[in-house]
N, C-alpha and C positions, 0 to 999 in steps of 0.2 A: 730621566731623559735618557740615560746611558743605558737603563734596563729596556726601556721601549726600542730603542735602535736595536738591542742585541734580539730581542722578540721579533720585530720586523725582519731583521736580516735571515733569522732562523725562518720566518714565513716564505721569504723569498727563497732560501735554499731549497727548502722543503718541496715548493712548488718548482723550482727547476729540476729537482731528484724526480719529481712525480712525470714533468714532460718526458725526462728520459725514460723512467720506467716505462711509461705508456707506450712508449716507442719500441721499448722491449718486448712488451707485449703484442703491441699490432703487427709490427714486421714479421717476427717467426709465425703468427698467427695468421698472417697473409701469404708467406712462402711455404708453410707448412702444410696445407691442402695442396698445393700445387706440386710440391715434391713427392707426395705421399699418391700424387695420381701419376706423375709422369715417371717416377722410380718403381723398379718391382720392390716387394717385400725384403727380399734379400738385401737388395743395394742399399734401400733406407735404413736396414739393420746395420750395414757398413757403416753408413755415415754417423749414425747415432754411437756405434761403438768406438768410434775413432774420436768423436765429441767427448765421450766419457774417458778417454785416456787422455785426452788434453785438458781435461779439468785438473787432473794429478799434475801434468807438467805445468799449469797455470798457477796452481797452489805453490807448487817449488818455486817457480818464479817470483811469484807475489811477497811468499815468505813471511806473511803477515804484516808487509811494509804498509798496507792501506790503512793500518791502524798505530802500529809504532812509528812509522814516518810521518804520518798524519800530525801525531802529539807533538813530535819533534818540531813541525814546521809551526804548530800553532805557538810554542815556546820561543821560536827565534824570528817570527816573521817580520819584526820591527828592525832586523838588523839584515840589511841585505847582504852583508859578507858572510853572516853565520848561515843565512838561509840558502845562501849558493853552494856552501859547503856541505850542507845537510842534503841538497839536489846530487851534488857530485857524488858523494859517499854511498849516498843510496843507490844511484845508479851503477856504480861499478860492482858494489855487492850483488845487483839484479844481474849483471853481465856474468858473473862467475857461476851463478845460479842457472844462467842459460846453458852455460857450458855443459854443468854437471848433468842437467835434465836431458839435454841431447844425447849423452853417452847413454844414460839410463835407457832412453827412449829407443836407440839402437840395438840396446840388448832385449828390448820386448820384443821388436820388430822379428830378431832372430827367434825368439823362444815361443810366439804367439802365432799360429797359424793364419787367422784372420788378420793381423796387422801385417805379416809377411806378404799374404797375397794381395795387398794393397799399401806397399811399402812408398809409393812416391806420393799417393793421396796423404798418409799419414805424416812424410816429412813435409809437405807443403802446408799441411794443417800445424805442425808445430811453428813453421814460420811466422804465424799470425801471432803465436804465444810469444816468440821471441821479441816481436815488435813491441808489444805491450809495455816494455821497459820503457819506451819513450814517450809514452801518453800521461804518464807521471800525475795521476789521479791523486796522488797523496799530497803532491803541492798545492792543487787546487782546493782540495777539501780542507788542507789546513789553512790557507788563505779563506776559507769559507767565500768563494766564488764558484760554486757550483755550475753558474752558467756556462763556463768554459768546459764544463767536462759534458754538460748537457750537450752543447752545440756539435762538438767534436763526436759524441758518440752518435747522435742522429745523423750528422752527416756521413759518418762511416757506415754506420748499417743501413742507412737508405741506398747509398750506392751500390752495395754489396746486394741487398734485396732486389733492386731495379734491375739490375745486371743479370740475376738469377733466372727471371723470366726470360730474358732474352736469349742466355747462352745455355742453359740447361733444359735440354730436351728428353734426356733418357738415359738410361743406365752409361751409355758410352760417352755422356758428358759429366761424370763424377769430378773429375780434376779441376773443372771449372769453380767449383763451390768452396775450396780453399783458396783458389786463385784469386776470385773476384774479393773473398776478406782479407787478401794480402794488400790489394788496390786500395780498399777503403781504409785500410791501417795506415797507409801510407800518406794518404790524402789528409787524415786525423793527424798524425806527426808533424806534418807541415803547420797547421792550424796552431797546433801546441805551442810549436816552436816560436812561431809570430808571437802568441800571447806572452811567452817568457822574455822575450827581447823586448816588447812593449813596456813590460813591468822594470826592464833594467836588472833582471836578475841575471847573474853572471855565474855559470855553473862551474863549481872549483873542485877538483879532486885532490883531497889532503894526502891520500896515500892507502896502501893495502891494509896498514892497521886499523885504520878507521873504517876501512869496507868491513873488515871483519868484527869490529865493534859492533857496528850497525846489524850485521848478522847474529850477533850473540844477545844483543837488545831485543831485537824481532823474535828470538826465538821460541818464547811462550806463545806467541801470538801465531806464530807457525806451526806449533803442536797443536793449537786450538783448531785453527784452520783445516789441519791433516785430517785431525779427527772428525771434524764435521762433514769432510769429503767422503768419509767412508760411507756415510748415510744415503750418498746419491751414486757417485761413480763408481763405488766398489760393487754395487748392487747390480749395475748393469755389465759391469765387466764379468761377474760371475754367472749371471744369464747366459752372456754369449759363449761361456765356457762349457755351463753345464745344461744348457736348454738348446737354444739354436737364434739364428739371426732374426727368424720372424717373430719370436717372443720379445725379442731386443727392441724390435721396430714397434710393437704395440705397447710394450713397458714406456718407452721412449717418447710415444705421442701421448700417453697419459701423463708421464712426467711433465712435458712440457707444457701442458695445460695446467698441471700444478703449479710450475715454476711461474705461468704467466699470472696466476694469482698471488704467489708469493711475492712475485715484483712489486706488487701494490703495497705490500708491508715494507720493503725496503728503503722506500723514500722518506718514511717517518723516522725509523732507526737510524738511517743514515744522516739524514738532516739534523736530528735531534742530538748526535753524538758530540761535534765540537761545543755546541752549547752547554751539554751536560758537562763537559770536561772543563768548562769554566765557571758554571754556575752550580751544578749539582741540585739542581731543584727537584726534590722529591715530589712535591705538590703537581707540578708539571707532568711528571712521568706518571703519577696514578690517574690523572684527567685523561690523560693520552691513552692508556691503558682500558680504563672504563668506557671511553666513548668507542673506541675502534672494536673491541670485542663484541659489541651488539652488530656491527656491521659483519665482522667476521662469522657470527652465528648464524646470521641472515644468509652468508654467501655459501655458508655450508649446507644448507637446507636447500637452497636453490640448485647447488651442485647435485645432489641426490636426484632431484626430480627432472632435471634438463640432461643427465648424463648420455643418454642414448642420441641426443639430438644435438649435443655438441660433438660427440665423436662421428656421427653421420656428417655433419658440416666441415669438422676441421679434418679429419682422417679419409672421410668417403664410408663406402659400404662394407669394406673389405676389413674396416677397424670397429666396427660396431660390437661385434664379438668381447671387444674390452670394456664394456659399460660395467660388469662386478668390479673389474680392475680399479676403475675411476672412482667407482664409489666408495672401494676399500681405502682409496687416500683420504679421506673427508677428515677423519680424525688428525691426520698430518696438517691439513690445512689448518685445523682448528687450534693446535698447540702452536704451531709456528710462529704466529705473531706474537704471543706473551713470550715465548722463548727468547725469541730475537730481541726484543724490548728490554727484558730484565737481564740481558747479557752485556756485551760491550757498552752500550748507550747508559747503562746502569752502573753493573759493578765495574767494567773498566774505567768509568768516567770517575769514581772515588779511588782508583789505583789499586782495585782488586783483580788484579791480571790473573795471578795464580790460581784465586777461587773461579775465575770464568774460565779459565782452561781446564782446570780438574772437572768442572761439571760436563765440559764437551769430551773429555779423555773418557770420563766413567761412561757416559752415553755411548761414545763409540765402541768400547769395551761391550757393553750390553748388546750391541749392534753384532759385532762380531760373533758374541757367544750365541746370539739367536740365529745367526746364519749358519754356525756349525752345527748348532741344533737342527735346524730345517734339513742340513745336509744329511746330517746321521740318521734320521728318522725318516728319510725318504718323503719329507714333505714341502721342500725346495721348488716354489712354484710363484709366480708373480701374485696371486692375491694375497698369500702369508707374506711375502717380502715387505706389500704394501701396507698391511697390517702390523708387521712388525716395525717399521719405521712410524707409525703412528703411536705406537706405544714406547718407542724411545725418546721421542720428542716430547711425549708427556713427561718421561722422567726428569728429561732435561728442564722442563720449565719447572717443574718442582724443586729440584736442588737450587735453580738460579733464584727463582723467589725465596727460597729460604734463607740463602745468603743474603739477598737484599734487606729481609727482616732482620737478619742478625746484626748486620753492619750498617743499620740504618741511621746511626749517628753521622755516618760519614757524609750524609745528605745535609743540603740546606731545606729545613722545613718551616 
């Protein structure tokens, strides 16, 4: 009975994450065609570039807590007092990281012309990153109550997306984009605080030592996340530095479409993670991989043939020139799902944090080496960058699957 109950909860949580991720797909794909039409390529390039910078800021603020703190919550969720301490100490640690991130951002604004010319836009975008501290995804993931995360996300992003159509009419309205995100985040925070109060969870900060311990504990998870960010945000940053804002725009439109597909993968990997931490079920993992790789393969073939029409619908005629770029992303789409599945939901669930991180760091090093090689040989362009991403993702999957086979004894078969 208990096992069936766990599986039912897993199914419900995965369903809720799918609702959230469908929202992640639908809302950007609704606002993206609007923004690419009302904004010039240069302005949309600025928006995309600043978002890439915010990925780094978000990574520092998150610091891997979505995994480490989730595991802490799973372990103490029956004890309300300890649960409150985990939440409080994690929040303090995140606040420290917000301060560090803001100092780094100010240095970047001073050093990078594109950010310096759009300093107010950049700082307002960072406010949204800082506010994510109070959304506390790690808490509700650990409690396996994905409904809360889904409801607040859908509310937050829907408000921001709807108001975009009302407020953003051209290049002169750029500042509305981060400002609307701030409004949505504040409303979501109110909802989250209500849910915490309803569960009688009293947030308690035990001290700076405990917060520092949380940072140390989450270090490996952060290292893994930092390395994985190399695969996305670093590419965009380099395009902005070595090419131009127009190619940043084309790259970002294609990457947004790829991310929309990858967003269909994450409910499975996120939903299965707490279950795997408790049950370490190898058969479920294998069955999930086999079933979904069939769908992934079909999706990749479909992407190849509809690339032109997809870009025409999403970006408009001025982005049709990016068809070869979108097709170059197909290997990345294929290998993303298995590399995600055999990462934290598999290796992380059996305590192989170090090995999971090693695979990400090695892949990041390969990515950086590839970027340097492209720059030195004069082959640095968006097509080669997309191909490089597919190759490095394949390497990550191969290493993670190899580790899973090596440590198969840690799973329940």
